[in-house]
PyMOL Python script that loads the backbone (N, CA, C, O; Angstrom):
from pymol import cmd

cmd.read_pdbstr("""\
ATOM      1  N   MET A   1       2.702   9.370 -19.414  1.00  0.00           N
ATOM      2  CA  MET A   1       3.860   9.143 -18.569  1.00  0.00           C
ATOM      3  C   MET A   1       4.446  10.490 -18.169  1.00  0.00           C
ATOM      4  O   MET A   1       4.697  11.344 -19.019  1.00  0.00           O
ATOM      5  N   VAL A   2       4.662  10.674 -16.876  1.00  0.00           N
ATOM      6  CA  VAL A   2       5.254  11.902 -16.372  1.00  0.00           C
ATOM      7  C   VAL A   2       6.757  11.780 -16.506  1.00  0.00           C
ATOM      8  O   VAL A   2       7.355  10.823 -16.013  1.00  0.00           O
ATOM      9  N   SER A   3       7.359  12.731 -17.162  1.00  0.00           N
ATOM     10  CA  SER A   3       8.801  12.702 -17.321  1.00  0.00           C
ATOM     11  C   SER A   3       9.334  14.104 -17.088  1.00  0.00           C
ATOM     12  O   SER A   3       9.466  14.888 -18.028  1.00  0.00           O
ATOM     13  N   ALA A   4       9.635  14.413 -15.860  1.00  0.00           N
ATOM     14  CA  ALA A   4      10.180  15.722 -15.525  1.00  0.00           C
ATOM     15  C   ALA A   4      11.450  15.517 -14.718  1.00  0.00           C
ATOM     16  O   ALA A   4      11.532  14.603 -13.899  1.00  0.00           O
ATOM     17  N   ARG A   5      12.411  16.346 -14.945  1.00  0.00           N
ATOM     18  CA  ARG A   5      13.657  16.246 -14.182  1.00  0.00           C
ATOM     19  C   ARG A   5      13.349  16.578 -12.738  1.00  0.00           C
ATOM     20  O   ARG A   5      12.799  17.641 -12.450  1.00  0.00           O
ATOM     21  N   GLN A   6      13.694  15.685 -11.828  1.00  0.00           N
ATOM     22  CA  GLN A   6      13.339  15.833 -10.423  1.00  0.00           C
ATOM     23  C   GLN A   6      14.526  16.220  -9.551  1.00  0.00           C
ATOM     24  O   GLN A   6      14.341  16.450  -8.356  1.00  0.00           O
ATOM     25  N   GLY A   7      15.695  16.298 -10.079  1.00  0.00           N
ATOM     26  CA  GLY A   7      16.878  16.589  -9.279  1.00  0.00           C
ATOM     27  C   GLY A   7      17.897  15.483  -9.433  1.00  0.00           C
ATOM     28  O   GLY A   7      17.603  14.406  -9.951  1.00  0.00           O
ATOM     29  N   ASP A   8      19.093  15.770  -8.974  1.00  0.00           N
ATOM     30  CA  ASP A   8      20.181  14.797  -9.094  1.00  0.00           C
ATOM     31  C   ASP A   8      20.354  14.050  -7.788  1.00  0.00           C
ATOM     32  O   ASP A   8      19.980  14.536  -6.721  1.00  0.00           O
ATOM     33  N   THR A   9      20.919  12.871  -7.887  1.00  0.00           N
ATOM     34  CA  THR A   9      21.266  12.078  -6.724  1.00  0.00           C
ATOM     35  C   THR A   9      22.532  11.319  -7.055  1.00  0.00           C
ATOM     36  O   THR A   9      22.951  11.286  -8.212  1.00  0.00           O
ATOM     37  N   ILE A  10      23.143  10.715  -6.067  1.00  0.00           N
ATOM     38  CA  ILE A  10      24.405  10.008  -6.247  1.00  0.00           C
ATOM     39  C   ILE A  10      24.253   8.595  -5.694  1.00  0.00           C
ATOM     40  O   ILE A  10      23.596   8.384  -4.675  1.00  0.00           O
ATOM     41  N   VAL A  11      24.860   7.640  -6.368  1.00  0.00           N
ATOM     42  CA  VAL A  11      24.900   6.268  -5.865  1.00  0.00           C
ATOM     43  C   VAL A  11      26.036   6.201  -4.846  1.00  0.00           C
ATOM     44  O   VAL A  11      27.178   6.548  -5.149  1.00  0.00           O
ATOM     45  N   SER A  12      25.703   5.746  -3.617  1.00  0.00           N
ATOM     46  CA  SER A  12      26.716   5.659  -2.562  1.00  0.00           C
ATOM     47  C   SER A  12      27.627   4.461  -2.793  1.00  0.00           C
ATOM     48  O   SER A  12      27.384   3.648  -3.686  1.00  0.00           O
ATOM     49  N   THR A  13      28.670   4.359  -1.987  1.00  0.00           N
ATOM     50  CA  THR A  13      29.590   3.221  -2.087  1.00  0.00           C
ATOM     51  C   THR A  13      28.888   1.906  -1.747  1.00  0.00           C
ATOM     52  O   THR A  13      29.361   0.832  -2.117  1.00  0.00           O
ATOM     53  N   LYS A  14      27.750   1.995  -1.038  1.00  0.00           N
ATOM     54  CA  LYS A  14      26.960   0.806  -0.701  1.00  0.00           C
ATOM     55  C   LYS A  14      25.876   0.533  -1.736  1.00  0.00           C
ATOM     56  O   LYS A  14      25.086  -0.397  -1.578  1.00  0.00           O
ATOM     57  N   GLY A  15      25.835   1.344  -2.801  1.00  0.00           N
ATOM     58  CA  GLY A  15      24.835   1.144  -3.849  1.00  0.00           C
ATOM     59  C   GLY A  15      23.492   1.780  -3.532  1.00  0.00           C
ATOM     60  O   GLY A  15      22.500   1.500  -4.206  1.00  0.00           O
ATOM     61  N   GLN A  16      23.446   2.634  -2.512  1.00  0.00           N
ATOM     62  CA  GLN A  16      22.191   3.276  -2.115  1.00  0.00           C
ATOM     63  C   GLN A  16      21.974   4.557  -2.900  1.00  0.00           C
ATOM     64  O   GLN A  16      22.919   5.268  -3.243  1.00  0.00           O
ATOM     65  N   VAL A  17      20.684   4.837  -3.179  1.00  0.00           N
ATOM     66  CA  VAL A  17      20.302   6.052  -3.879  1.00  0.00           C
ATOM     67  C   VAL A  17      19.224   6.734  -3.049  1.00  0.00           C
ATOM     68  O   VAL A  17      18.279   6.085  -2.600  1.00  0.00           O
ATOM     69  N   ILE A  18      19.361   8.039  -2.843  1.00  0.00           N
ATOM     70  CA  ILE A  18      18.343   8.785  -2.116  1.00  0.00           C
ATOM     71  C   ILE A  18      17.419   9.426  -3.132  1.00  0.00           C
ATOM     72  O   ILE A  18      17.854  10.188  -3.995  1.00  0.00           O
ATOM     73  N   LEU A  19      16.126   9.105  -3.020  1.00  0.00           N
ATOM     74  CA  LEU A  19      15.132   9.709  -3.910  1.00  0.00           C
ATOM     75  C   LEU A  19      14.739  11.069  -3.357  1.00  0.00           C
ATOM     76  O   LEU A  19      14.599  11.221  -2.144  1.00  0.00           O
ATOM     77  N   PRO A  20      14.558  12.065  -4.227  1.00  0.00           N
ATOM     78  CA  PRO A  20      14.151  13.385  -3.742  1.00  0.00           C
ATOM     79  C   PRO A  20      12.860  13.304  -2.925  1.00  0.00           C
ATOM     80  O   PRO A  20      11.953  12.539  -3.254  1.00  0.00           O
ATOM     81  N   LYS A  21      12.790  14.102  -1.857  1.00  0.00           N
ATOM     82  CA  LYS A  21      11.633  14.103  -0.963  1.00  0.00           C
ATOM     83  C   LYS A  21      10.333  14.381  -1.710  1.00  0.00           C
ATOM     84  O   LYS A  21       9.309  13.762  -1.424  1.00  0.00           O
ATOM     85  N   ALA A  22      10.370  15.306  -2.662  1.00  0.00           N
ATOM     86  CA  ALA A  22       9.156  15.636  -3.420  1.00  0.00           C
ATOM     87  C   ALA A  22       8.616  14.409  -4.155  1.00  0.00           C
ATOM     88  O   ALA A  22       7.402  14.212  -4.218  1.00  0.00           O
ATOM     89  N   VAL A  23       9.498  13.593  -4.706  1.00  0.00           N
ATOM     90  CA  VAL A  23       9.079  12.368  -5.408  1.00  0.00           C
ATOM     91  C   VAL A  23       8.494  11.380  -4.411  1.00  0.00           C
ATOM     92  O   VAL A  23       7.429  10.812  -4.654  1.00  0.00           O
ATOM     93  N   ARG A  24       9.185  11.165  -3.277  1.00  0.00           N
ATOM     94  CA  ARG A  24       8.691  10.224  -2.265  1.00  0.00           C
ATOM     95  C   ARG A  24       7.331  10.667  -1.736  1.00  0.00           C
ATOM     96  O   ARG A  24       6.441   9.841  -1.532  1.00  0.00           O
ATOM     97  N   ASP A  25       7.170  11.966  -1.514  1.00  0.00           N
ATOM     98  CA  ASP A  25       5.888  12.480  -1.010  1.00  0.00           C
ATOM     99  C   ASP A  25       4.771  12.272  -2.020  1.00  0.00           C
ATOM    100  O   ASP A  25       3.689  11.809  -1.659  1.00  0.00           O
ATOM    101  N   ARG A  26       5.021  12.610  -3.283  1.00  0.00           N
ATOM    102  CA  ARG A  26       3.976  12.434  -4.310  1.00  0.00           C
ATOM    103  C   ARG A  26       3.566  10.977  -4.460  1.00  0.00           C
ATOM    104  O   ARG A  26       2.392  10.677  -4.675  1.00  0.00           O
ATOM    105  N   ARG A  27       4.518  10.084  -4.350  1.00  0.00           N
ATOM    106  CA  ARG A  27       4.263   8.645  -4.512  1.00  0.00           C
ATOM    107  C   ARG A  27       3.797   7.990  -3.219  1.00  0.00           C
ATOM    108  O   ARG A  27       3.388   6.829  -3.217  1.00  0.00           O
ATOM    109  N   ARG A  28       3.860   8.741  -2.111  1.00  0.00           N
ATOM    110  CA  ARG A  28       3.530   8.212  -0.782  1.00  0.00           C
ATOM    111  C   ARG A  28       4.408   7.013  -0.435  1.00  0.00           C
ATOM    112  O   ARG A  28       3.940   6.000   0.084  1.00  0.00           O
ATOM    113  N   TRP A  29       5.696   7.162  -0.740  1.00  0.00           N
ATOM    114  CA  TRP A  29       6.689   6.147  -0.430  1.00  0.00           C
ATOM    115  C   TRP A  29       7.387   6.543   0.859  1.00  0.00           C
ATOM    116  O   TRP A  29       8.340   7.322   0.845  1.00  0.00           O
ATOM    117  N   GLY A  30       6.909   6.002   1.971  1.00  0.00           N
ATOM    118  CA  GLY A  30       7.516   6.276   3.264  1.00  0.00           C
ATOM    119  C   GLY A  30       8.639   5.304   3.557  1.00  0.00           C
ATOM    120  O   GLY A  30       8.927   4.417   2.753  1.00  0.00           O
ATOM    121  N   PRO A  31       9.276   5.470   4.711  1.00  0.00           N
ATOM    122  CA  PRO A  31      10.339   4.543   5.109  1.00  0.00           C
ATOM    123  C   PRO A  31       9.826   3.103   5.105  1.00  0.00           C
ATOM    124  O   PRO A  31       8.723   2.826   5.577  1.00  0.00           O
ATOM    125  N   GLY A  32      10.620   2.213   4.579  1.00  0.00           N
ATOM    126  CA  GLY A  32      10.251   0.801   4.552  1.00  0.00           C
ATOM    127  C   GLY A  32       9.462   0.384   3.318  1.00  0.00           C
ATOM    128  O   GLY A  32       9.159  -0.799   3.157  1.00  0.00           O
ATOM    129  N   THR A  33       9.122   1.330   2.440  1.00  0.00           N
ATOM    130  CA  THR A  33       8.402   0.976   1.211  1.00  0.00           C
ATOM    131  C   THR A  33       9.288   0.080   0.361  1.00  0.00           C
ATOM    132  O   THR A  33      10.441   0.411   0.086  1.00  0.00           O
ATOM    133  N   ARG A  34       8.744  -1.051  -0.050  1.00  0.00           N
ATOM    134  CA  ARG A  34       9.493  -1.978  -0.900  1.00  0.00           C
ATOM    135  C   ARG A  34       9.269  -1.582  -2.360  1.00  0.00           C
ATOM    136  O   ARG A  34       8.139  -1.339  -2.783  1.00  0.00           O
ATOM    137  N   LEU A  35      10.353  -1.523  -3.114  1.00  0.00           N
ATOM    138  CA  LEU A  35      10.294  -1.123  -4.513  1.00  0.00           C
ATOM    139  C   LEU A  35      10.826  -2.233  -5.408  1.00  0.00           C
ATOM    140  O   LEU A  35      11.759  -2.948  -5.043  1.00  0.00           O
ATOM    141  N   VAL A  36      10.220  -2.367  -6.585  1.00  0.00           N
ATOM    142  CA  VAL A  36      10.714  -3.267  -7.619  1.00  0.00           C
ATOM    143  C   VAL A  36      11.566  -2.416  -8.553  1.00  0.00           C
ATOM    144  O   VAL A  36      11.160  -1.322  -8.943  1.00  0.00           O
ATOM    145  N   VAL A  37      12.733  -2.910  -8.907  1.00  0.00           N
ATOM    146  CA  VAL A  37      13.619  -2.207  -9.822  1.00  0.00           C
ATOM    147  C   VAL A  37      13.603  -2.959 -11.146  1.00  0.00           C
ATOM    148  O   VAL A  37      13.967  -4.133 -11.210  1.00  0.00           O
ATOM    149  N   GLU A  38      13.173  -2.265 -12.210  1.00  0.00           N
ATOM    150  CA  GLU A  38      13.148  -2.873 -13.542  1.00  0.00           C
ATOM    151  C   GLU A  38      14.137  -2.131 -14.432  1.00  0.00           C
ATOM    152  O   GLU A  38      14.072  -0.909 -14.568  1.00  0.00           O
ATOM    153  N   GLU A  39      15.035  -2.871 -15.026  1.00  0.00           N
ATOM    154  CA  GLU A  39      16.005  -2.255 -15.919  1.00  0.00           C
ATOM    155  C   GLU A  39      15.343  -1.991 -17.262  1.00  0.00           C
ATOM    156  O   GLU A  39      14.699  -2.872 -17.832  1.00  0.00           O
ATOM    157  N   MET A  40      15.508  -0.774 -17.761  1.00  0.00           N
ATOM    158  CA  MET A  40      14.948  -0.356 -19.040  1.00  0.00           C
ATOM    159  C   MET A  40      16.107  -0.007 -19.981  1.00  0.00           C
ATOM    160  O   MET A  40      17.253   0.091 -19.542  1.00  0.00           O
ATOM    161  N   ALA A  41      15.818   0.177 -21.238  1.00  0.00           N
ATOM    162  CA  ALA A  41      16.866   0.509 -22.203  1.00  0.00           C
ATOM    163  C   ALA A  41      17.568   1.815 -21.847  1.00  0.00           C
ATOM    164  O   ALA A  41      18.776   1.942 -22.048  1.00  0.00           O
ATOM    165  N   ASP A  42      16.818   2.792 -21.318  1.00  0.00           N
ATOM    166  CA  ASP A  42      17.404   4.107 -21.059  1.00  0.00           C
ATOM    167  C   ASP A  42      17.516   4.434 -19.574  1.00  0.00           C
ATOM    168  O   ASP A  42      17.694   5.601 -19.226  1.00  0.00           O
ATOM    169  N   GLY A  43      17.420   3.455 -18.695  1.00  0.00           N
ATOM    170  CA  GLY A  43      17.539   3.708 -17.270  1.00  0.00           C
ATOM    171  C   GLY A  43      16.872   2.614 -16.454  1.00  0.00           C
ATOM    172  O   GLY A  43      16.825   1.457 -16.872  1.00  0.00           O
ATOM    173  N   VAL A  44      16.359   2.982 -15.297  1.00  0.00           N
ATOM    174  CA  VAL A  44      15.655   2.032 -14.445  1.00  0.00           C
ATOM    175  C   VAL A  44      14.289   2.589 -14.093  1.00  0.00           C
ATOM    176  O   VAL A  44      14.081   3.803 -14.087  1.00  0.00           O
ATOM    177  N   LEU A  45      13.365   1.695 -13.802  1.00  0.00           N
ATOM    178  CA  LEU A  45      12.010   2.054 -13.404  1.00  0.00           C
ATOM    179  C   LEU A  45      11.794   1.520 -11.995  1.00  0.00           C
ATOM    180  O   LEU A  45      12.050   0.346 -11.726  1.00  0.00           O
ATOM    181  N   LEU A  46      11.321   2.383 -11.092  1.00  0.00           N
ATOM    182  CA  LEU A  46      11.011   1.970  -9.726  1.00  0.00           C
ATOM    183  C   LEU A  46       9.507   1.918  -9.569  1.00  0.00           C
ATOM    184  O   LEU A  46       8.805   2.854  -9.953  1.00  0.00           O
ATOM    185  N   LYS A  47       9.005   0.818  -9.002  1.00  0.00           N
ATOM    186  CA  LYS A  47       7.578   0.677  -8.733  1.00  0.00           C
ATOM    187  C   LYS A  47       7.406   0.090  -7.343  1.00  0.00           C
ATOM    188  O   LYS A  47       8.145  -0.805  -6.934  1.00  0.00           O
ATOM    189  N   ALA A  48       6.414   0.609  -6.620  1.00  0.00           N
ATOM    190  CA  ALA A  48       6.135   0.069  -5.291  1.00  0.00           C
ATOM    191  C   ALA A  48       5.590  -1.350  -5.425  1.00  0.00           C
ATOM    192  O   ALA A  48       4.816  -1.649  -6.334  1.00  0.00           O
ATOM    193  N   VAL A  49       6.005  -2.212  -4.514  1.00  0.00           N
ATOM    194  CA  VAL A  49       5.519  -3.580  -4.470  1.00  0.00           C
ATOM    195  C   VAL A  49       4.132  -3.570  -3.827  1.00  0.00           C
ATOM    196  O   VAL A  49       3.923  -2.894  -2.819  1.00  0.00           O
ATOM    197  N   ASP A  50       3.194  -4.304  -4.393  1.00  0.00           N
ATOM    198  CA  ASP A  50       1.869  -4.415  -3.785  1.00  0.00           C
ATOM    199  C   ASP A  50       2.002  -5.008  -2.390  1.00  0.00           C
ATOM    200  O   ASP A  50       2.794  -5.924  -2.165  1.00  0.00           O
ATOM    201  N   ALA A  51       1.212  -4.472  -1.448  1.00  0.00           N
ATOM    202  CA  ALA A  51       1.253  -4.970  -0.074  1.00  0.00           C
ATOM    203  C   ALA A  51       0.827  -6.435  -0.001  1.00  0.00           C
ATOM    204  O   ALA A  51       1.353  -7.210   0.798  1.00  0.00           O
ATOM    205  N   PHE A  52      -0.124  -6.795  -0.839  1.00  0.00           N
ATOM    206  CA  PHE A  52      -0.620  -8.167  -0.862  1.00  0.00           C
ATOM    207  C   PHE A  52      -0.567  -8.670  -2.299  1.00  0.00           C
ATOM    208  O   PHE A  52      -0.844  -7.915  -3.230  1.00  0.00           O
ATOM    209  N   PRO A  53      -0.220  -9.919  -2.483  1.00  0.00           N
ATOM    210  CA  PRO A  53      -0.217 -10.443  -3.845  1.00  0.00           C
ATOM    211  C   PRO A  53      -1.643 -10.474  -4.396  1.00  0.00           C
ATOM    212  O   PRO A  53      -2.594 -10.621  -3.628  1.00  0.00           O
ATOM    213  N   PRO A  54      -1.803 -10.340  -5.707  1.00  0.00           N
ATOM    214  CA  PRO A  54      -3.143 -10.392  -6.284  1.00  0.00           C
ATOM    215  C   PRO A  54      -3.823 -11.722  -5.944  1.00  0.00           C
ATOM    216  O   PRO A  54      -3.183 -12.773  -5.931  1.00  0.00           O
ATOM    217  N   ALA A  55      -5.097 -11.660  -5.677  1.00  0.00           N
ATOM    218  CA  ALA A  55      -5.852 -12.875  -5.341  1.00  0.00           C
ATOM    219  C   ALA A  55      -7.183 -12.853  -6.066  1.00  0.00           C
ATOM    220  O   ALA A  55      -7.768 -11.796  -6.305  1.00  0.00           O
ATOM    221  N   ARG A  56      -7.640 -14.026  -6.406  1.00  0.00           N
ATOM    222  CA  ARG A  56      -8.957 -14.157  -7.029  1.00  0.00           C
ATOM    223  C   ARG A  56      -9.965 -14.475  -5.932  1.00  0.00           C
ATOM    224  O   ARG A  56      -9.606 -15.107  -4.939  1.00  0.00           O
ATOM    225  N   PRO A  57     -11.228 -14.047  -6.089  1.00  0.00           N
ATOM    226  CA  PRO A  57     -12.227 -14.329  -5.055  1.00  0.00           C
ATOM    227  C   PRO A  57     -12.291 -15.813  -4.687  1.00  0.00           C
ATOM    228  O   PRO A  57     -12.446 -16.156  -3.515  1.00  0.00           O
ATOM    229  N   GLU A  58     -12.175 -16.681  -5.671  1.00  0.00           N
ATOM    230  CA  GLU A  58     -12.265 -18.116  -5.368  1.00  0.00           C
ATOM    231  C   GLU A  58     -11.084 -18.611  -4.531  1.00  0.00           C
ATOM    232  O   GLU A  58     -11.162 -19.670  -3.909  1.00  0.00           O
ATOM    233  N   ASP A  59      -9.991 -17.844  -4.517  1.00  0.00           N
ATOM    234  CA  ASP A  59      -8.840 -18.214  -3.688  1.00  0.00           C
ATOM    235  C   ASP A  59      -9.078 -17.920  -2.209  1.00  0.00           C
ATOM    236  O   ASP A  59      -8.465 -18.545  -1.344  1.00  0.00           O
ATOM    237  N   ILE A  60      -9.967 -16.971  -1.918  1.00  0.00           N
ATOM    238  CA  ILE A  60     -10.148 -16.551  -0.531  1.00  0.00           C
ATOM    239  C   ILE A  60     -11.535 -16.824   0.043  1.00  0.00           C
ATOM    240  O   ILE A  60     -11.743 -16.654   1.245  1.00  0.00           O
ATOM    241  N   PHE A  61     -12.480 -17.241  -0.780  1.00  0.00           N
ATOM    242  CA  PHE A  61     -13.808 -17.560  -0.251  1.00  0.00           C
ATOM    243  C   PHE A  61     -13.680 -18.604   0.853  1.00  0.00           C
ATOM    244  O   PHE A  61     -12.948 -19.584   0.717  1.00  0.00           O
ATOM    245  N   GLY A  62     -14.382 -18.386   1.914  1.00  0.00           N
ATOM    246  CA  GLY A  62     -14.381 -19.345   3.004  1.00  0.00           C
ATOM    247  C   GLY A  62     -13.238 -19.178   3.979  1.00  0.00           C
ATOM    248  O   GLY A  62     -13.101 -19.982   4.901  1.00  0.00           O
ATOM    249  N   MET A  63     -12.414 -18.162   3.807  1.00  0.00           N
ATOM    250  CA  MET A  63     -11.301 -17.953   4.733  1.00  0.00           C
ATOM    251  C   MET A  63     -11.799 -17.617   6.135  1.00  0.00           C
ATOM    252  O   MET A  63     -11.243 -18.083   7.129  1.00  0.00           O
ATOM    253  N   LEU A  64     -12.848 -16.807   6.204  1.00  0.00           N
ATOM    254  CA  LEU A  64     -13.408 -16.429   7.494  1.00  0.00           C
ATOM    255  C   LEU A  64     -14.754 -17.136   7.640  1.00  0.00           C
ATOM    256  O   LEU A  64     -15.760 -16.712   7.073  1.00  0.00           O
ATOM    257  N   ARG A  65     -14.750 -18.175   8.379  1.00  0.00           N
ATOM    258  CA  ARG A  65     -15.967 -18.966   8.566  1.00  0.00           C
ATOM    259  C   ARG A  65     -16.962 -18.226   9.447  1.00  0.00           C
ATOM    260  O   ARG A  65     -16.586 -17.627  10.455  1.00  0.00           O
ATOM    261  N   TYR A  66     -18.220 -18.269   9.067  1.00  0.00           N
ATOM    262  CA  TYR A  66     -19.293 -17.690   9.869  1.00  0.00           C
ATOM    263  C   TYR A  66     -20.447 -18.666   9.843  1.00  0.00           C
ATOM    264  O   TYR A  66     -20.887 -19.102   8.780  1.00  0.00           O
ATOM    265  N   ARG A  67     -20.923 -18.997  11.003  1.00  0.00           N
ATOM    266  CA  ARG A  67     -22.075 -19.883  11.094  1.00  0.00           C
ATOM    267  C   ARG A  67     -23.214 -19.072  11.692  1.00  0.00           C
ATOM    268  O   ARG A  67     -23.055 -18.435  12.733  1.00  0.00           O
ATOM    269  N   GLY A  68     -24.335 -19.099  11.043  1.00  0.00           N
ATOM    270  CA  GLY A  68     -25.488 -18.350  11.512  1.00  0.00           C
ATOM    271  C   GLY A  68     -26.205 -17.702  10.340  1.00  0.00           C
ATOM    272  O   GLY A  68     -25.805 -17.858   9.186  1.00  0.00           O
ATOM    273  N   PRO A  69     -27.255 -16.981  10.647  1.00  0.00           N
ATOM    274  CA  PRO A  69     -28.007 -16.342   9.571  1.00  0.00           C
ATOM    275  C   PRO A  69     -27.187 -15.222   8.927  1.00  0.00           C
ATOM    276  O   PRO A  69     -26.336 -14.607   9.570  1.00  0.00           O
ATOM    277  N   ALA A  70     -27.461 -14.973   7.649  1.00  0.00           N
ATOM    278  CA  ALA A  70     -26.762 -13.909   6.936  1.00  0.00           C
ATOM    279  C   ALA A  70     -27.079 -12.559   7.572  1.00  0.00           C
ATOM    280  O   ALA A  70     -28.204 -12.321   8.013  1.00  0.00           O
ATOM    281  N   LYS A  71     -26.085 -11.681   7.616  1.00  0.00           N
ATOM    282  CA  LYS A  71     -26.266 -10.340   8.158  1.00  0.00           C
ATOM    283  C   LYS A  71     -26.859  -9.430   7.084  1.00  0.00           C
ATOM    284  O   LYS A  71     -26.574  -9.581   5.896  1.00  0.00           O
ATOM    285  N   THR A  72     -27.688  -8.482   7.523  1.00  0.00           N
ATOM    286  CA  THR A  72     -28.234  -7.494   6.588  1.00  0.00           C
ATOM    287  C   THR A  72     -27.192  -6.391   6.396  1.00  0.00           C
ATOM    288  O   THR A  72     -26.238  -6.294   7.168  1.00  0.00           O
ATOM    289  N   LEU A  73     -27.373  -5.569   5.375  1.00  0.00           N
ATOM    290  CA  LEU A  73     -26.466  -4.444   5.161  1.00  0.00           C
ATOM    291  C   LEU A  73     -26.484  -3.504   6.363  1.00  0.00           C
ATOM    292  O   LEU A  73     -25.441  -2.986   6.761  1.00  0.00           O
ATOM    293  N   ALA A  74     -27.661  -3.283   6.944  1.00  0.00           N
ATOM    294  CA  ALA A  74     -27.769  -2.408   8.115  1.00  0.00           C
ATOM    295  C   ALA A  74     -26.968  -2.986   9.289  1.00  0.00           C
ATOM    296  O   ALA A  74     -26.305  -2.240  10.009  1.00  0.00           O
ATOM    297  N   GLU A  75     -27.025  -4.295   9.482  1.00  0.00           N
ATOM    298  CA  GLU A  75     -26.260  -4.927  10.568  1.00  0.00           C
ATOM    299  C   GLU A  75     -24.756  -4.810  10.312  1.00  0.00           C
ATOM    300  O   GLU A  75     -23.982  -4.569  11.239  1.00  0.00           O
ATOM    301  N   MET A  76     -24.345  -4.982   9.049  1.00  0.00           N
ATOM    302  CA  MET A  76     -22.928  -4.843   8.724  1.00  0.00           C
ATOM    303  C   MET A  76     -22.470  -3.403   8.929  1.00  0.00           C
ATOM    304  O   MET A  76     -21.397  -3.173   9.487  1.00  0.00           O
ATOM    305  N   ASP A  77     -23.272  -2.424   8.481  1.00  0.00           N
ATOM    306  CA  ASP A  77     -22.926  -1.009   8.678  1.00  0.00           C
ATOM    307  C   ASP A  77     -22.794  -0.682  10.159  1.00  0.00           C
ATOM    308  O   ASP A  77     -21.873   0.031  10.556  1.00  0.00           O
ATOM    309  N   GLU A  78     -23.702  -1.194  10.977  1.00  0.00           N
ATOM    310  CA  GLU A  78     -23.649  -0.933  12.415  1.00  0.00           C
ATOM    311  C   GLU A  78     -22.410  -1.579  13.030  1.00  0.00           C
ATOM    312  O   GLU A  78     -21.780  -0.988  13.908  1.00  0.00           O
ATOM    313  N   GLY A  79     -22.056  -2.768  12.588  1.00  0.00           N
ATOM    314  CA  GLY A  79     -20.855  -3.424  13.095  1.00  0.00           C
ATOM    315  C   GLY A  79     -19.598  -2.628  12.767  1.00  0.00           C
ATOM    316  O   GLY A  79     -18.700  -2.503  13.600  1.00  0.00           O
ATOM    317  N   ILE A  80     -19.536  -2.090  11.551  1.00  0.00           N
ATOM    318  CA  ILE A  80     -18.390  -1.273  11.147  1.00  0.00           C
ATOM    319  C   ILE A  80     -18.348   0.005  11.987  1.00  0.00           C
ATOM    320  O   ILE A  80     -17.291   0.387  12.488  1.00  0.00           O
ATOM    321  N   ALA A  81     -19.504   0.666  12.139  1.00  0.00           N
ATOM    322  CA  ALA A  81     -19.575   1.903  12.928  1.00  0.00           C
ATOM    323  C   ALA A  81     -19.155   1.645  14.381  1.00  0.00           C
ATOM    324  O   ALA A  81     -18.457   2.463  14.980  1.00  0.00           O
ATOM    325  N   LYS A  82     -19.576   0.521  14.937  1.00  0.00           N
ATOM    326  CA  LYS A  82     -19.235   0.174  16.317  1.00  0.00           C
ATOM    327  C   LYS A  82     -17.720   0.002  16.464  1.00  0.00           C
ATOM    328  O   LYS A  82     -17.137   0.463  17.445  1.00  0.00           O
ATOM    329  N   GLU A  83     -17.089  -0.654  15.502  1.00  0.00           N
ATOM    330  CA  GLU A  83     -15.644  -0.855  15.555  1.00  0.00           C
ATOM    331  C   GLU A  83     -14.907   0.476  15.414  1.00  0.00           C
ATOM    332  O   GLU A  83     -13.903   0.700  16.090  1.00  0.00           O
ATOM    333  N   ILE A  84     -15.395   1.354  14.547  1.00  0.00           N
ATOM    334  CA  ILE A  84     -14.778   2.681  14.400  1.00  0.00           C
ATOM    335  C   ILE A  84     -14.867   3.449  15.716  1.00  0.00           C
ATOM    336  O   ILE A  84     -13.892   4.068  16.142  1.00  0.00           O
ATOM    337  N   ARG A  85     -16.029   3.410  16.355  1.00  0.00           N
ATOM    338  CA  ARG A  85     -16.195   4.091  17.641  1.00  0.00           C
ATOM    339  C   ARG A  85     -15.234   3.519  18.680  1.00  0.00           C
ATOM    340  O   ARG A  85     -14.631   4.265  19.452  1.00  0.00           O
ATOM    341  N   ARG A  86     -15.092   2.180  18.697  1.00  0.00           N
ATOM    342  CA  ARG A  86     -14.199   1.522  19.649  1.00  0.00           C
ATOM    343  C   ARG A  86     -12.753   1.960  19.416  1.00  0.00           C
ATOM    344  O   ARG A  86     -12.039   2.280  20.366  1.00  0.00           O
ATOM    345  N   ARG A  87     -12.327   1.974  18.164  1.00  0.00           N
ATOM    346  CA  ARG A  87     -10.955   2.370  17.859  1.00  0.00           C
ATOM    347  C   ARG A  87     -10.726   3.848  18.151  1.00  0.00           C
ATOM    348  O   ARG A  87      -9.667   4.234  18.646  1.00  0.00           O
ATOM    349  N   HIS A  88     -11.717   4.665  17.845  1.00  0.00           N
ATOM    350  CA  HIS A  88     -11.594   6.111  18.103  1.00  0.00           C
ATOM    351  C   HIS A  88     -11.445   6.355  19.612  1.00  0.00           C
ATOM    352  O   HIS A  88     -10.653   7.199  20.032  1.00  0.00           O
ATOM    353  N   ALA A  89     -12.201   5.623  20.413  1.00  0.00           N
ATOM    354  CA  ALA A  89     -12.119   5.773  21.869  1.00  0.00           C
ATOM    355  C   ALA A  89     -10.734   5.383  22.392  1.00  0.00           C
ATOM    356  O   ALA A  89     -10.283   5.899  23.414  1.00  0.00           O
ATOM    357  N   ARG A  90     -10.077   4.485  21.697  1.00  0.00           N
ATOM    358  CA  ARG A  90      -8.720   4.060  22.095  1.00  0.00           C
ATOM    359  C   ARG A  90      -7.630   4.930  21.480  1.00  0.00           C
ATOM    360  O   ARG A  90      -6.442   4.689  21.694  1.00  0.00           O
ATOM    361  N   GLY A  91      -8.040   5.954  20.705  1.00  0.00           N
ATOM    362  CA  GLY A  91      -7.070   6.860  20.095  1.00  0.00           C
ATOM    363  C   GLY A  91      -6.416   6.309  18.840  1.00  0.00           C
ATOM    364  O   GLY A  91      -5.354   6.781  18.434  1.00  0.00           O
ATOM    365  N   ARG A  92      -7.039   5.316  18.226  1.00  0.00           N
ATOM    366  CA  ARG A  92      -6.470   4.729  17.013  1.00  0.00           C
ATOM    367  C   ARG A  92      -6.867   5.480  15.759  1.00  0.00           C
ATOM    368  O   ARG A  92      -6.217   5.326  14.725  1.00  0.00           O
ATOM    369  N   TYR A  93      -7.919   6.293  15.818  1.00  0.00           N
ATOM    370  CA  TYR A  93      -8.357   7.073  14.640  1.00  0.00           C
ATOM    371  C   TYR A  93      -8.651   8.471  15.045  1.00  0.00           C
ATOM    372  O   TYR A  93      -9.033   9.288  14.208  1.00  0.00           O
TER     373      TYR A  93
END
""", "prot")
cmd.dss("prot")
cmd.show_as("cartoon", "prot")
cmd.util.cbc("prot")
cmd.orient("prot")
């Protein structure tokens, strides 16, 4: 567990706390990051909320229906490469 003093902050009248930029950068907590607040005996613990709830494979099998012969790994790799090229051409990557 990393426990280093990171700087002081103040609780605002609205109950807001500003986390030091160095901490936010290390944790990759950008604007809009949802955090879970857990009360501990000696303070509070902040943890980022998972973007997606945990799922088991059996919960999601069959979500994307495909009818036809199974694709080979080479066909899947080419499909991924084609999409990357398409997005890159549009300035998305």
